[in-house]
C-alpha positions as CSV (number, residue, x, y, z in Angstrom):
1,M,100.8,74.3,158.6
2,K,100.6,72.2,155.4
3,R,96.9,73.2,154.9
4,S,97.7,76.9,154.9
5,K,100.4,76.4,152.3
6,Q,98.0,74.6,150.0
7,T,95.4,77.2,150.5
8,R,98.0,79.9,149.6
9,E,98.8,77.9,146.4
10,V,95.1,77.7,145.5
11,I,94.7,81.4,146.2
12,D,97.7,82.3,144.0
13,G,96.4,80.0,141.3
14,K,93.0,81.8,141.4
15,R,94.8,85.2,141.3
16,R,96.8,84.2,138.3
17,K,93.7,82.9,136.5
18,A,91.9,86.2,137.2
19,E,94.9,88.2,135.9
20,E,95.0,86.1,132.8
21,W,91.2,86.6,132.3
22,R,91.6,90.4,132.7
23,R,94.5,90.4,130.2
24,L,92.4,88.5,127.6
25,Q,89.5,90.9,128.2
26,A,91.7,93.9,127.6
27,Q,93.1,92.3,124.4
28,N,89.6,91.6,123.1
29,A,88.5,95.2,123.9
30,A,91.6,96.5,122.1
31,E,91.0,94.3,119.1
32,K,87.3,95.5,118.9
33,Q,88.4,99.1,119.1
34,R,91.0,98.5,116.4
35,L,88.3,97.0,114.1
36,R,86.0,100.0,114.7
37,E,88.8,102.4,113.8
38,Y,89.6,100.3,110.7
39,R,86.0,100.5,109.5
40,V,85.9,104.3,110.1
41,A,89.2,104.7,108.2
42,L,87.9,102.5,105.3
43,A,84.8,104.7,105.1
44,R,87.1,107.7,104.7
45,D,89.2,105.8,102.1
46,Q,92.1,105.5,104.5
47,V,93.6,102.5,106.2
48,P,95.4,102.7,109.6
49,V,99.1,101.7,109.8
50,D,100.3,98.9,112.0
51,T,103.8,100.1,112.7
52,T,104.7,96.8,114.4
53,R,104.4,94.9,111.1
54,L,106.6,97.3,109.0
55,A,110.0,96.1,107.8
56,P,112.9,97.5,109.9
57,S,114.5,100.6,108.4
58,N,117.8,102.2,109.5
59,S,116.7,105.7,108.4
60,Y,116.6,108.7,110.6
61,S,113.5,110.0,108.9
62,I,109.9,108.7,109.2
63,P,107.7,108.0,106.2
64,G,104.7,110.3,105.7
65,F,102.1,107.5,106.1
66,V,103.7,106.5,109.5
67,E,103.5,110.2,110.7
68,R,99.8,110.4,109.5
69,G,99.0,107.0,110.9
70,T,97.0,106.0,107.8
71,Y,97.5,105.0,104.2
72,R,95.9,107.2,101.7
73,P,95.2,106.7,98.0
74,E,98.4,107.7,96.1
75,P,98.1,108.7,92.4
76,F,101.1,107.8,90.2
77,V,101.9,107.6,86.5
78,C,103.2,104.2,85.2
79,K,106.9,104.7,84.1
80,D,106.5,102.2,81.2
81,C,103.2,103.0,79.6
82,G,102.4,106.4,81.1
83,V,98.9,105.5,82.3
84,A,97.7,107.4,85.4
85,E,96.9,104.9,88.2
86,V,96.0,105.1,91.9
87,W,97.9,103.0,94.5
88,T,95.0,102.1,96.9
89,P,95.4,102.1,100.7
90,L,94.8,98.3,100.9
91,Q,97.5,97.7,98.3
92,Q,99.9,99.9,100.3
93,K,99.0,98.0,103.5
94,W,99.8,94.7,101.8
95,W,103.1,96.0,100.3
96,Y,104.5,97.6,103.5
97,E,103.1,95.2,106.2
98,T,102.6,91.8,104.6
99,A,105.3,91.8,101.8
100,K,107.6,93.8,104.1
101,G,108.5,96.2,101.3
102,D,110.8,99.1,102.0
103,V,108.9,102.0,103.6
104,F,110.4,104.6,101.3
105,T,109.2,102.9,98.1
106,N,106.2,103.9,96.0
107,A,104.3,102.3,93.1
108,V,105.8,103.1,89.8
109,R,104.3,100.6,87.4
110,C,100.7,99.6,86.6
111,R,99.6,95.9,87.1
112,A,100.0,95.0,83.4
113,C,103.5,96.5,83.2
114,R,104.5,94.8,86.4
115,S,103.6,91.4,85.1
116,R,105.3,92.2,81.7
117,E,108.5,93.3,83.6
118,R,108.4,90.1,85.8
119,A,108.1,87.9,82.7
120,R,111.0,89.8,81.0
121,K,113.2,89.3,84.0
122,S,112.3,85.6,84.3
123,A,113.1,85.0,80.6
124,A,116.4,86.9,81.0
125,R,117.3,84.8,84.1
126,R,116.5,81.6,82.3
127,V,118.7,82.5,79.3
128,H,121.5,83.5,81.6
129,L,121.3,80.2,83.6
130,E,121.2,78.2,80.3
131,G,124.3,80.0,79.1
132,L,126.1,79.2,82.4
133,A,125.1,75.5,82.1
134,R,126.5,75.4,78.6
135,K,129.8,76.9,79.8
136,K,130.2,74.3,82.5
137,K,129.8,71.3,80.1
138,P,133.1,69.6,79.3
139,P,134.1,69.7,75.6
140,A,133.0,66.6,73.7
141,S,136.1,64.7,72.3
């Protein structure tokens, strides 16, 4: 009686191992297919969207790039200097999926104006914090 129970455990273990192997094979095949599709989309100057990596949005509408399933080059004019730029698909993928930017935002400033705006904000923040620190000092008597 004991021997048949051990055999069943061995058989169950082998079955679980085989199921795990099939699952890993399916994952590898899906990853290879995704890479093939990614290369094709890059050749067409489009990058596929991974909706699982997008930041959550409580909107009832769906952004255009999600409906299409790809990021496309988006032309825009810098709102500070007026230079015509293109927001590339790889930049969009980084913004939406890695930086978790809001899915309804678009690029509005060129790289130079973005860094200038970042420096201006950081200087304003520093001045503000220095002013707060001066206010908190007790009066010297």
